[in-house]
N, C-alpha and C positions, 0 to 999 in steps of 0.2 A: 518167460512170456511178458511179465510185468515190466522187466527191464527194457525189452524190445519196444513195448508200447510207449514207455516213457521217452526212450530215445527218438522214436518216430514223432512224438508230440513236440519234442525239443527242435528237431530238425524243421518241422512245419512251421513252428513260430519263427525260427530264424530266417527261413526263406521268405515268409510273409513280411517280416521286418525289412529285409533287404529290398524287396519289391516296393514296399511303401516308401522307403527312404529314397530309392531311385526315382519313384514317381514324384515325390516332393521336390527333388533336385531338379528334375526335368521341368516341373511346373514353375519353379523359381526362375530357371533359365529362360523360360518362355515369357515370363512377365517382368524380368529384370529390365531396368531402364537407366539411362544416364540422367543424373540429377544435377542441375546447375542452379546455384543460388545467386540472387541478385537483389537490388534495391530499386525503388522508383527513381529513375534518372532520365527524364524525357529530354530529347526524343529517342534516346538510345533504348530505354525501357520505360514504358508508360503503363501505369497501374491506376488510372483515374477513378474507376468505379469499383475497384477491388473484386472484379469478376473475371475479365478477360484481358490478358496482357497483350500489349502491342508495342510498337517501337521498331526502328530499323535493326537494332542488334537482335531483338527477339525474332523478327521475321528471317533474318539471315541465318541465325542458329537453327531455327525450325527447318528451313529449307535444306540447309547442309545436312542435318541429321536424317531428314526424310530421304535424301539422295544416298545416305549411308545405310539406309534400312535399319536405323537404330532408334528405338523408342526414346523419347526425350521428355523430361519434365522440368519446368522452370518454376522455381519457388521464390517468392518475395519474403525475405527475412531481414532482421537487423544486420548492419554491415559487420559488426564484430562477430556475430554468429556465423556469417558466411565465411569469414576468414578462418575462424577456429575449426568449423566443420570440414572445410576443404583441406586444411593442413593435416587434420586427423584422419582424413580419408572417409569420413562419414558421407560426404557428398563428393561427386566427381570434380566439380570445379565451380568457378565464379564467372558469371557472364558479365563481361565489360569490366576490366580492371587494368591498371598499369602494371608493367612488369615488376615482379617481386622475386627475390631469390628463393623464397620458401616454396614457390610454385614452378610448374613447367608451363611455358607459354605456347599457345597456338600461334599461327600466323595472324597478323593484324586483322581485326574485323571492323574497325572504324577509327575515326580520327577526331580529336578534340582541338579546337583552334581558339587560343586566347585572342580576343579582339577588342578594339575600342569602338564603342557605339557613340556617335556624335549627335547632339541635338540639332535638328534641321533648322531651327529658328536662329541659331547662332551663326554669325557670318564667318564661316570657317575658311573663306578665301584669304582672310587676314592671318590665319593660323595654319600654315602648311604643316600637317602632322602625318608622319608615317611610322612612328614608333612611340613607345612609352617614353623613351629618352627625350623626344622632341617636346614633351609636356613641360620639361624644365624651363624652356624658353618663355613659357607663357603662364606666369604665376597667377594671373587673374582668372584662369579657367578653373572651374570647380570640378573636382574629380569624384566619382562615385564608385563604390565597391560593395561587395556583400560580406558581412562579418563571417570570418572563418574560412573564406575561400583562399586557396593557395595563391591566386593572382595578387592578393594584397602584398605578398612578399616581394613581388616585382616592384610595386610602388614604393615599398619601404627601402628597397635597394637603391632607388634614386632619391630617396629622401622627400618624396612627394606627399603632401598632405591630402587627406581624402575624407569624404563623408561615407559612413557605413550604413547599410540597410540590412534588415533581417533576411531578405530574399530578393530574387531577381524581379519579381513583380513590383515590389515597393520601390526598387532602384529605378526601374523604367518609368514609373509614374513620376518620380522626382525629375528624371531626365526630361520628360515631356512638359512638366510644369516649370522647367527652367531653374529648379533648385540646384541641379548639377548640369554641367555642360558635356561632360564626357563620362561614360560608364565602361569599366573594364570587367569583362566576364567571358564565359565560354560562348563562342559564336553560335554553335549549333543549338545550345540550350537557349541562348538569348533570342534567336530567330523563332524558336518554338514558342517561347513565352509571349513574344509580341503577337503572334497569331492567336493565342488564347485570350489575350487582353483586347483583341480586336482594335488595335491601334494602327490606323491606316496611314498616318503621316509618315513621310519618308525620312529616314535617317541614313547617315553615312556609316558604313562599317569598315574598320581598318584592321585586317588580320595582323597579328603580332608574331605569334609562334604556334607550332602545332606539336602534338604528341599522339602516339598511337595507343589504341586500346586493343586488348586481346581477351581470349578466354583463358583464365588462369586455372590450370588443371592440377589435381592433387598429386604429389610425389608419393603418397602413402599407398596408392592403389596399384596392383601389379599390371593392370591393363591400360595404364595411362598412355604410354608411348605409342601403342597401336592405335588408341583412340585418337590421339593428336594427329597421327599420320593420315588416318582416314578422314578426319575432319578437314585437314589442310588440303587434301586432294579434292574433296567435295567443294570446298570454298573456292579453289582454283577453277573449277568447271563453272561456278556461278559468275566468276569474273569474266570468263571466256565467252560465255553465251549471253551476257548482258543482264542476267537476272539480279546480280548484286546492285548494279546501278539503277535498275528499275525499282528496286525496293527503296533505295535512298531517295529517288526522285519523288516518291509518293509522299515524302515528309517535308518537301520543300514548299 
């Protein structure tokens, strides 16, 4: 009898453990969400007050995942951590990044355009410019850039001297003060910065070249291929019904 009682207790404990484990698994599945890591990169990702994220890539991602019926969390972290966490599979992906072989790419979610911003006070009718290469013809023009930006490599490629600033805001202030005549930066970021600085004077913008941004998804997670397929499908419906363009229009 004592043996039977011990056996019954053991079976009861085992069944309770199985039920509890199943309940925890179901609970985890219900609360599980896709985690995308990112950095402050306006107007793609805007984290001005450290409370609510905005930006057209943020809005596009949220809308797409809502259409997928997939919970989404977007976190601001240092860039190196975003790369490492996504490569290791700790996070599902990185919102807004260039193609990298260590990740799987979504369809393009946005575009970055390198552009020349020209000082309106300068008489550029005497300086027909349509490319960075054209700047070689006019050595009297003072060119500005931001230290560390990849666009400086393009200026180096043509052997063009330039003034460097710590950020876009400083470079634009130099442009409007006449300390530089031409400023090379990302068009979308530059236009956003001008809005924030409330500089109303007109300038001429000359697009040079473009590249596309994606969501970089982790190769280390087993659900990634399915997630990418569903995201791309949702993104396509946003393009088709005008939602994608409407989101971008709000930031112009």
